Each structure stands twice: as C-alpha cells, then as structure tokens.
GUKETI-580807 format. One record per residue: x, y, z of N, C-alpha, C, O, CB in turn. Coordinates in steps of 0.05 Angstrom, whole numbers. Glycine has a CB too. Example, Ala and Ser with C-alpha at 12.3 -4.5 7.8 and 13.67 -1.06 7.14 Angstrom:
2
    n_x    n_y    n_z   ca_x   ca_y   ca_z    c_x    c_y    c_z    o_x    o_y    o_z   cb_x   cb_y   cb_z
    264   -114    156    246    -90    156    264    -66    156    285    -66    169    226    -89    181
    257    -45    142    273    -21    143    258      1    157    268     23    161    282    -12    114
***
This chain:
182
    n_x    n_y    n_z   ca_x   ca_y   ca_z    c_x    c_y    c_z    o_x    o_y    o_z   cb_x   cb_y   cb_z
  -2141  -3792    654  -2133  -3780    679  -2112  -3759    678  -2113  -3740    693  -2124  -3800    695
  -2092  -3764    660  -2071  -3746    654  -2082  -3721    644  -2073  -3700    654  -2052  -3756    635
  -2101  -3719    627  -2115  -3695    617  -2126  -3678    641  -2122  -3654    643  -2139  -3704    597
  -2139  -3693    658  -2155  -3678    679  -2133  -3662    697  -2135  -3639    705  -2174  -3699    698
  -2113  -3679    702  -2089  -3666    721  -2078  -3643    704  -2077  -3620    714  -2061  -3689    729
  -2072  -3648    682  -2057  -3626    666  -2075  -3603    665  -2065  -3580    669  -2050  -3636    635
  -2104  -3605    659  -2122  -3585    658  -2122  -3568    684  -2118  -3543    684  -2149  -3598    652
  -2125  -3582    705  -2126  -3568    733  -2102  -3557    739  -2103  -3536    752  -2133  -3586    754
  -2076  -3566    732  -2051  -3554    738  -2051  -3527    718  -2046  -3505    728  -2027  -3577    732
  -2055  -3530    691  -2052  -3506    675  -2068  -3486    681  -2059  -3463    682  -2055  -3510    649
  -2096  -3491    687  -2115  -3472    694  -2105  -3457    724  -2111  -3434    728  -2145  -3489    695
  -2092  -3471    739  -2084  -3461    762  -2061  -3437    761  -2060  -3416    773  -2076  -3483    776
  -2043  -3448    744  -2021  -3432    737  -2030  -3404    721  -2022  -3382    728  -2002  -3449    720
  -2046  -3409    699  -2060  -3389    686  -2075  -3367    706  -2072  -3343    703  -2081  -3404    668
  -2089  -3380    725  -2103  -3363    742  -2084  -3345    761  -2090  -3323    769  -2123  -3380    758
  -2061  -3359    765  -2043  -3340    781  -2031  -3316    765  -2026  -3294    774  -2019  -3356    793
  -2028  -3322    739  -2021  -3299    720  -2045  -3278    721  -2040  -3254    724  -2016  -3309    689
  -2072  -3287    720  -2093  -3268    721  -2094  -3255    746  -2100  -3231    746  -2118  -3280    716
  -2089  -3268    768  -2089  -3252    795  -2068  -3233    799  -2073  -3211    806  -2087  -3270    817
  -2039  -3243    794  -2018  -3229    802  -2007  -3210    780  -1994  -3190    786  -1999  -3248    812
  -2011  -3216    755  -2002  -3196    734  -2026  -3178    725  -2024  -3154    725  -1991  -3211    708
  -2049  -3191    717  -2071  -3175    708  -2089  -3165    728  -2108  -3152    720  -2086  -3190    690
  -2087  -3170    754  -2105  -3161    777  -2132  -3168    774  -2149  -3154    786  -2105  -3132    780
  -2140  -3191    759  -2165  -3201    751  -2172  -3220    774  -2170  -3244    769  -2164  -3215    723
  -2180  -3214    797  -2185  -3235    817  -2212  -3249    811  -2214  -3273    814  -2184  -3223    846
  -2231  -3234    803  -2258  -3250    794  -2254  -3267    771  -2266  -3289    770  -2282  -3230    785
  -2236  -3260    750  -2232  -3276    727  -2218  -3300    735  -2221  -3322    723  -2217  -3262    705
  -2202  -3297    757  -2187  -3321    764  -2208  -3343    781  -2204  -3367    780  -2162  -3310    784
  -2228  -3331    793  -2243  -3349    807  -2266  -3361    791  -2279  -3381    799  -2253  -3337    829
  -2269  -3348    768  -2290  -3357    748  -2274  -3379    734  -2286  -3400    732  -2301  -3333    726
  -2249  -3376    725  -2235  -3394    711  -2234  -3420    728  -2242  -3442    719  -2208  -3383    702
  -2223  -3419    753  -2222  -3441    770  -2251  -3453    775  -2254  -3477    775  -2207  -3433    797
  -2270  -3437    779  -2294  -3450    789  -2312  -3461    766  -2329  -3477    771  -2309  -3430    805
  -2308  -3452    742  -2322  -3459    720  -2303  -3477    700  -2310  -3499    692  -2332  -3434    708
  -2281  -3466    695  -2262  -3476    675  -2253  -3504    684  -2253  -3523    668  -2237  -3457    671
  -2244  -3506    711  -2231  -3528    722  -2254  -3555    719  -2250  -3575    705  -2222  -3519    756
  -2276  -3551    732  -2294  -3575    728  -2305  -3578    699  -2310  -3601    692  -2318  -3574    747
  -2310  -3559    684  -2314  -3562    654  -2292  -3576    642  -2298  -3594    627  -2316  -3536    641
  -2267  -3568    646  -2247  -3581    632  -2243  -3608    638  -2234  -3623    620  -2224  -3567    634
  -2248  -3616    665  -2243  -3641    675  -2266  -3661    662  -2260  -3684    655  -2243  -3639    706
  -2293  -3649    661  -2315  -3662    647  -2310  -3668    617  -2316  -3690    607  -2339  -3645    649
  -2300  -3648    606  -2295  -3651    578  -2273  -3673    569  -2275  -3687    549  -2286  -3624    567
  -2251  -3674    587  -2230  -3691    582  -2240  -3720    584  -2229  -3738    572  -2207  -3686    602
  -2260  -3724    598  -2274  -3752    600  -2293  -3756    583  -2296  -3779    574  -2285  -3757    625
  -2309  -3737    576  -2333  -3741    554  -2324  -3736    526  -2338  -3745    507  -2357  -3721    559
  -2302  -3721    521  -2295  -3716    494  -2264  -3725    491  -2248  -3707    486  -2301  -3686    487
  -2257  -3748    493  -2228  -3757    495  -2213  -3751    472  -2189  -3756    471  -2225  -3786    500
  -2227  -3741    453  -2210  -3734    428  -2198  -3706    429  -2179  -3700    414  -2227  -3736    402
  -2208  -3691    446  -2191  -3665    452  -2165  -3672    465  -2162  -3688    483  -2207  -3644    472
  -2147  -3656    452  -2119  -3660    460  -2106  -3636    480  -2092  -3618    471  -2101  -3662    432
  -2115  -3640    507  -2107  -3620    523  -2078  -3619    528  -2068  -3596    531  -2122  -3622    545
  -2065  -3638    529  -2034  -3644    529  -2023  -3639    502  -2030  -3654    484  -2028  -3674    536
  -2008  -3623    498  -2000  -3594    508  -2013  -3572    504  -2005  -3551    516  -1978  -3587    499
  -2035  -3572    487  -2046  -3547    473  -2057  -3529    492  -2056  -3505    487  -2067  -3553    452
  -2069  -3538    516  -2082  -3520    533  -2060  -3501    549  -2066  -3480    559  -2101  -3537    552
  -2034  -3513    551  -2013  -3496    563  -2004  -3477    540  -1999  -3453    545  -1987  -3515    576
  -2002  -3487    515  -1995  -3469    491  -2015  -3446    491  -2005  -3424    487  -1995  -3486    463
  -2038  -3449    494  -2060  -3429    493  -2057  -3410    517  -2059  -3386    513  -2088  -3444    495
  -2052  -3419    540  -2050  -3402    566  -2025  -3388    563  -2026  -3364    568  -2051  -3420    595
  -2000  -3397    554  -1977  -3383    550  -1980  -3361    534  -1976  -3337    541  -1957  -3398    540
  -1988  -3369    507  -1993  -3346    489  -2013  -3328    493  -2010  -3307    481  -1996  -3353    466
  -2035  -3332    509  -2052  -3312    514  -2039  -3292    536  -2044  -3268    537  -2078  -3324    521
  -2023  -3306    553  -2008  -3290    571  -1987  -3271    558  -1984  -3248    565  -1994  -3308    589
  -1975  -3281    539  -1956  -3264    524  -1971  -3245    507  -1959  -3224    503  -1938  -3280    507
  -1992  -3247    498  -2007  -3225    483  -2017  -3206    502  -2017  -3182    496  -2031  -3235    468
  -2026  -3216    526  -2032  -3194    545  -2010  -3175    553  -2013  -3151    556  -2042  -3204    568
  -1986  -3190    558  -1963  -3173    566  -1955  -3152    546  -1949  -3130    552  -1939  -3191    572
  -1956  -3160    521  -1947  -3142    502  -1968  -3125    493  -1963  -3102    483  -1936  -3156    480
  -1996  -3134    495  -2016  -3114    485  -2029  -3097    502  -2041  -3077    494  -2035  -3126    471
  -2030  -3104    527  -2046  -3089    547  -2042  -3058    547  -2060  -3042    542  -2039  -3100    576
  -2017  -3052    553  -2009  -3022    553  -2011  -3010    523  -2019  -2988    519  -1977  -3018    566
  -2002  -3026    503  -2005  -3020    474  -2034  -3008    469  -2039  -2986    460  -2000  -3046    457
  -2051  -3025    474  -2079  -3020    464  -2090  -2997    486  -2110  -2983    479  -2100  -3052    465
  -2080  -2993    505  -2091  -2971    522  -2074  -2941    521  -2080  -2921    533  -2090  -2982    553
  -2055  -2945    504  -2042  -2920    498  -2019  -2914    518  -2003  -2895    515  -2063  -2898    499
  -2018  -2931    536  -1994  -2929    556  -1970  -2938    550  -1969  -2954    531  -1998  -2940    578
  -1948  -2930    562  -1920  -2937    555  -1920  -2969    552  -1930  -2984    568  -1899  -2925    577
  -1907  -2975    530  -1907  -3005    523  -1891  -3019    543  -1875  -3006    557  -1896  -3011    493
  -1894  -3046    546  -1879  -3062    563  -1848  -3062    554  -1831  -3066    572  -1892  -3089    562
  -1841  -3059    529  -1815  -3059    519  -1803  -3031    524  -1779  -3030    528  -1815  -3067    491
  -1818  -3008    523  -1807  -2983    528  -1799  -2982    562  -1778  -2971    571  -1829  -2959    519
  -1817  -2994    576  -1810  -2996    604  -1786  -3012    610  -1768  -3005    625  -1832  -3007    619
  -1786  -3034    597  -1764  -3052    600  -1738  -3039    592  -1718  -3041    606  -1770  -3077    584
  -1738  -3024    569  -1710  -3011    563  -1707  -2989    582  -1684  -2985    591  -1708  -2999    532
  -1727  -2972    591  -1722  -2949    608  -1713  -2959    635  -1691  -2951    645  -1749  -2931    611
  -1729  -2979    649  -1725  -2985    675  -1702  -3007    680  -1687  -3007    699  -1751  -2992    685
  -1701  -3025    662  -1684  -3049    665  -1656  -3047    654  -1636  -3053    666  -1697  -3072    652
  -1657  -3038    628  -1632  -3034    615  -1613  -3009    624  -1588  -3009    624  -1638  -3033    586
  -1628  -2990    629  -1617  -2963    639  -1598  -2954    619  -1576  -2946    627  -1603  -2966    668
  -1604  -2954    594  -1589  -2942    573  -1599  -2915    567  -1616  -2905    581  -1589  -2958    550
  -1590  -2901    544  -1597  -2874    543  -1630  -2871    536  -1643  -2889    524  -1579  -2859    521
  -1639  -2849    543  -1665  -2843    537  -1674  -2854    507  -1660  -2849    488  -1667  -2813    541
  -1696  -2867    505  -1703  -2875    479  -1711  -2853    461  -1724  -2834    470  -1725  -2894    479
  -1704  -2853    437  -1715  -2827    415  -1741  -2834    408  -1750  -2857    413  -1696  -2822    384
  -1755  -2818    397  -1784  -2820    388  -1786  -2841    369  -1806  -2855    370  -1795  -2794    377
  -1769  -2846    351  -1766  -2865    329  -1762  -2893    346  -1776  -2912    340  -1741  -2857    308
  -1746  -2895    363  -1739  -2921    378  -1765  -2929    394  -1772  -2952    395  -1711  -2916    399
  -1779  -2908    406  -1806  -2912    420  -1826  -2924    401  -1842  -2942    408  -1819  -2884    432
  -1826  -2913    374  -1847  -2925    357  -1837  -2952    350  -1855  -2968    351  -1852  -2908    332
  -1814  -2962    343  -1803  -2984    338  -1812  -3001    361  -1823  -3022    355  -1775  -2980    336
  -1807  -2996    384  -1815  -3014    408  -1844  -3018    406  -1853  -3041    409  -1809  -3001    436
  -1860  -2999    403  -1888  -3004    399  -1898  -3024    375  -1917  -3039    377  -1901  -2978    395
  -1881  -3021    353  -1887  -3040    331  -1878  -3068    339  -1891  -3087    331  -1872  -3033    306
  -1859  -3070    356  -1850  -3098    365  -1870  -3104    383  -1875  -3128    382  -1820  -3099    378
  -1883  -3091    401  -1902  -3099    419  -1926  -3110    401  -1938  -3130    408  -1909  -3075    439
  -1933  -3097    379  -1956  -3104    364  -1948  -3131    350  -1965  -3149    347  -1965  -3081    343
  -1925  -3135    341  -1916  -3162    330  -1919  -3183    349  -1932  -3203    343  -1886  -3162    322
  -1909  -3180    373  -1913  -3201    394  -1939  -3204    405  -1943  -3224    419  -1897  -3197    414
  -1956  -3188    401  -1986  -3188    409  -1998  -3209    387  -2009  -3230    392  -2002  -3155    408
  -1992  -3197    362  -2004  -3215    339  -1994  -3244    341  -2011  -3262    338  -1997  -3204    310
  -1968  -3250    345  -1959  -3275    346  -1971  -3292    369  -1978  -3316    367  -1930  -3275    347
  -1973  -3279    389  -1986  -3289    416  -2015  -3297    409  -2024  -3319    418  -1985  -3266    441
  -2029  -3281    395  -2058  -3290    393  -2057  -3307    368  -2077  -3322    367  -2080  -3264    390
  -2042  -3308    349  -2044  -3329    328  -2036  -3355    342  -2051  -3374    338  -2026  -3322    303
  -2013  -3359    358  -2004  -3382    370  -2031  -3395    387  -2040  -3418    386  -1979  -3374    389
  -2039  -3376    401  -2066  -3382    419  -2086  -3396    402  -2095  -3418    408  -2081  -3354    432
  -2093  -3382    378  -2113  -3390    361  -2104  -3420    349  -2121  -3438    346  -2118  -3366    337
  -2080  -3424    343  -2071  -3448    332  -2072  -3470    353  -2078  -3494    348  -2042  -3445    321
  -2066  -3463    376  -2069  -3481    398  -2096  -3491    404  -2099  -3514    410  -2058  -3470    420
  -2118  -3471    402  -2145  -3479    402  -2153  -3497    382  -2165  -3518    388  -2161  -3459    399
  -2146  -3490    355  -2149  -3508    334  -2139  -3535    336  -2153  -3554    329  -2138  -3497    312
  -2113  -3537    347  -2101  -3565    350  -2114  -3581    373  -2117  -3605    372  -2069  -3563    356
  -2124  -3564    395  -2140  -3581    416  -2162  -3592    408  -2167  -3614    416  -2149  -3567    438
  -2179  -3579    390  -2205  -3590    386  -2211  -3603    353  -2231  -3616    348  -2225  -3565    392
  -2190  -3596    336  -2193  -3607    308  -2170  -3626    305  -2147  -3619    298  -2194  -3585    285
  -2178  -3653    310  -2156  -3672    306  -2148  -3675    275  -2125  -3683    272  -2166  -3701    318
  -2160  -3671    257  -2152  -3670    229  -2127  -3650    223  -2108  -3655    209  -2177  -3663    212
  -2133  -3626    236  -2115  -3606    231  -2090  -3603    251  -2073  -3586    249  -2130  -3581    230
  -2090  -3622    271  -2073  -3621    293  -2045  -3622    285  -2029  -3607    296  -2079  -3642    310
  -2037  -3639    266  -2008  -3641    254  -2000  -3615    242  -1979  -3603    248  -2006  -3664    232
  -2018  -3606    225  -2010  -3579    211  -2003  -3555    233  -1982  -3542    234  -2038  -3568    192
  -2029  -3554    252  -2025  -3533    274  -1998  -3536    289  -1984  -3516    295  -2049  -3535    294
  -1992  -3563    296  -1969  -3567    311  -1941  -3558    295  -1922  -3548    308  -1968  -3597    318
  -1940  -3562    267  -1917  -3553    254  -1917  -3524    252  -1896  -3511    254  -1914  -3565    228
  -1940  -3511    248  -1938  -3480    249  -1931  -3469    278  -1916  -3450    282  -1968  -3467    241
  -1943  -3484    296  -1931  -3475    323  -1903  -3477    328  -1892  -3459    341  -1941  -3487    344
  -1892  -3497    320  -1863  -3502    324  -1844  -3483    309  -1822  -3475    316  -1857  -3532    317
  -1858  -3476    284  -1843  -3457    264  -1843  -3430    278  -1823  -3416    281  -1859  -3455    234
  -1868  -3423    287  -1869  -3398    301  -1852  -3393    327  -1843  -3371    334  -1896  -3394    307
  -1849  -3417    341  -1832  -3414    366  -1804  -3409    356  -1790  -3392    368  -1833  -3441    385
  -1795  -3423    335  -1765  -3419    325  -1763  -3390    313  -1743  -3376    317  -1757  -3442    301
  -1784  -3381    298  -1787  -3353    288  -1784  -3334    310  -1769  -3314    306  -1812  -3348    274
  -1799  -3338    335  -1799  -3320    358  -1772  -3318    370  -1763  -3297    378  -1819  -3330    379
  -1759  -3341    371  -1728  -3341    382  -1709  -3325    364  -1691  -3309    373  -1717  -3372    382
  -1714  -3331    337  -1697  -3317    317  -1704  -3285    317  -1686  -3269    316  -1701  -3330    286
  -1727  -3278    318  -1738  -3251    318  -1730  -3237    342  -1727  -3213    340  -1769  -3250    316
  -1725  -3249    365  -1715  -3236    389  -1688  -3224    385  -1681  -3201    391  -1715  -3255    412
  -1672  -3242    375  -1644  -3236    368  -1642  -3217    346  -1625  -3199    348  -1630  -3261    360
  -1658  -3218    323  -1658  -3198    301  -1667  -3171    309  -1657  -3151    298  -1673  -3207    279
  -1686  -3169    326  -1697  -3146    333  -1680  -3130    350  -1683  -3106    352  -1720  -3149    344
  -1663  -3143    364  -1645  -3131    381  -1621  -3117    365  -1611  -3094    370  -1635  -3153    402
  -1613  -3134    343  -1594  -3126    323  -1603  -3102    309  -1588  -3083    303  -1589  -3148    304
  -1629  -3102    302  -1638  -3080    287  -1635  -3055    302  -1625  -3034    293  -1665  -3084    278
  -1647  -3058    331  -1645  -3034    349  -1615  -3024    352  -1609  -3000    352  -1657  -3042    377
  -1598  -3043    354  -1567  -3032    356  -1558  -3018    333  -1546  -2997    335  -1545  -3056    361
  -1563  -3030    312  -1553  -3019    284  -1566  -2994    275  -1553  -2974    267  -1558  -3039    263
  -1593  -2996    276  -1612  -2973    266  -1612  -2949    287  -1606  -2925    281  -1644  -2986    264
  -1618  -2957    311  -1622  -2937    336  -1598  -2933    353  -1599  -2917    371  -1644  -2946    355
  -1576  -2947    347  -1551  -2943    361  -1558  -2947    392  -1551  -2931    409  -1539  -2913    355
  -1573  -2972    398  -1578  -2976    424  -1556  -2995    438  -1542  -3010    425  -1605  -2987    425
  -1556  -2993    461  -1536  -3010    478  -1545  -3041    483  -1530  -3060    484  -1533  -2995    508
  -1573  -3041    485  -1583  -3067    491  -1577  -3090    474  -1577  -3088    449  -1610  -3065    492
  -1570  -3114    487  -1563  -3138    473  -1584  -3160    479  -1594  -3161    502  -1533  -3148    481
  -1591  -3177    463  -1605  -3198    469  -1599  -3214    488  -1617  -3225    501  -1607  -3211    451
  -1571  -3219    494  -1565  -3232    520  -1569  -3225    543  -1572  -3240    563  -1544  -3237    522
  -1567  -3197    544  -1572  -3178    569  -1604  -3180    573  -1613  -3188    595  -1561  -3144    564
  -1619  -3173    554  -1647  -3175    555  -1658  -3205    568  -1676  -3208    584  -1658  -3171    524
  -1644  -3222    560  -1652  -3251    567  -1645  -3253    595  -1660  -3264    612  -1637  -3276    548
  -1621  -3242    602  -1615  -3241    633  -1632  -3230    650  -1641  -3240    671  -1593  -3226    638
  -1639  -3203    639  -1659  -3191    658  -1686  -3198    655  -1701  -3192    673  -1659  -3163    657
  -1694  -3210    635  -1722  -3225    634  -1722  -3249    658  -1742  -3252    672  -1727  -3240    600
  -1702  -3262    661  -1703  -3283    682  -1703  -3274    709  -1707  -3290    727  -1682  -3301    678
  -1697  -3249    714  -1692  -3239    740  -1720  -3229    750  -1732  -3213    737  -1669  -3216    741
  -1728  -3238    772  -1751  -3233    784  -1756  -3199    790  -1777  -3187    784  -1750  -3250    808
  -1735  -3189    800  -1736  -3160    808  -1741  -3143    784  -1754  -3122    786  -1710  -3150    820
  -1733  -3153    760  -1742  -3138    736  -1766  -3135    733  -1775  -3112    729  -1735  -3146    714
  -1782  -3156    735  -1814  -3154    729  -1829  -3136    751  -1851  -3126    746  -1829  -3186    731
  -1815  -3132    774  -1830  -3117    795  -1827  -3083    789  -1840  -3066    800  -1818  -3126    826
  -1807  -3078    770  -1807  -3050    760  -1825  -3044    737  -1828  -3021    730  -1781  -3043    753
  -1838  -3065    725  -1856  -3058    701  -1883  -3057    708  -1893  -3073    725  -1854  -3076    678
  -1897  -3038    694  -1928  -3036    699  -1939  -3051    675  -1938  -3041    652  -1939  -3003    702
  -1950  -3075    680  -1962  -3093    660  -1992  -3086    662  -2008  -3097    648  -1956  -3125    665
***
C-alpha cells in the first residue's frame, strides 16, 4: 500500500513539473491517466519493484536533466547563463565564461540522466540495487562538491563575483525562478 501511495504522490509532483515548468499539459494528463493506474497495478502485481525511493530519484533527476538540458539542446541561452545574468546581476559574462556555463549545463544534464538511469536500474533489478544505491549516493555527494568547486573555478579562472552560497540562496527563492526561461 505504501508503494501505491508513494507512486501516486511522486507522479503528481512530477506532473506539476511537466505542467508548470515544461508547459507539457498533455504529457501531464497522460502521466496521471496511464502512469498512475499502471504504477499502482505494478506495485501489487510485481512487489519486487522498489518504488520507494527510486521513483522519486528518477523523477527528480529527469527534472534536473530537463532544466539543464532543454535550452542547451535547443541552442538557447543556458539556464546557468540566465541565472548569472538575471539573478546574480554581476558583470556581463565573457564568451569564455558563457562557454564554461554551457559545459556545466552539459555536465549536469549528463549527471541527471545517469542518475535517472541508475534509479530505473535500482527500481527493477533487485540484484543490482545495492550497487546502484551506492553509486547514486556517491553521485549525490559529488554533485554537492562540484557545485562548490565549479563556483570556485568561475571565481578564480573567470574573475566572477558569484559564490556558491549566494547561488544557493537565490535557488531557494521562488522569485528567482520566475525570471528564468526554462
């Protein structure tokens, strides 16, 4: 029963991301209309599946991959360039720094897709669940460290004023996200 409730809750939250951030209203309805009942049925028919916590890991990391990859793959200003330009209000980014931000988006896109893939593997493959879990935790720690390190690289290499603390503060503010074109 916990799996069924968790599935419905996770799909609902992910569907809000699809609707509010991605603008994919039909995808949201399809996810809820097909994914919800299918997930609940699978949770009872195939109890070996480990929906808790891996379905959330998948949804969170697919969301992260979308946020970092959508504009990058369309050739639009990256989410990080927008963040630096609109939220931090530092000096105009140089071409080299803009390229660095695109590389960072590519890294975060890759990590998001890798983590989502590992979440899928952990959800369905019980023998590989422990290894996938260890890799996921390692990636989570690496992401936290890379967040700090990438800011320091930008500060030293590109003479940028942004700090990881200020970025974290801005990320937590709802009005910051209203300025960004995801």
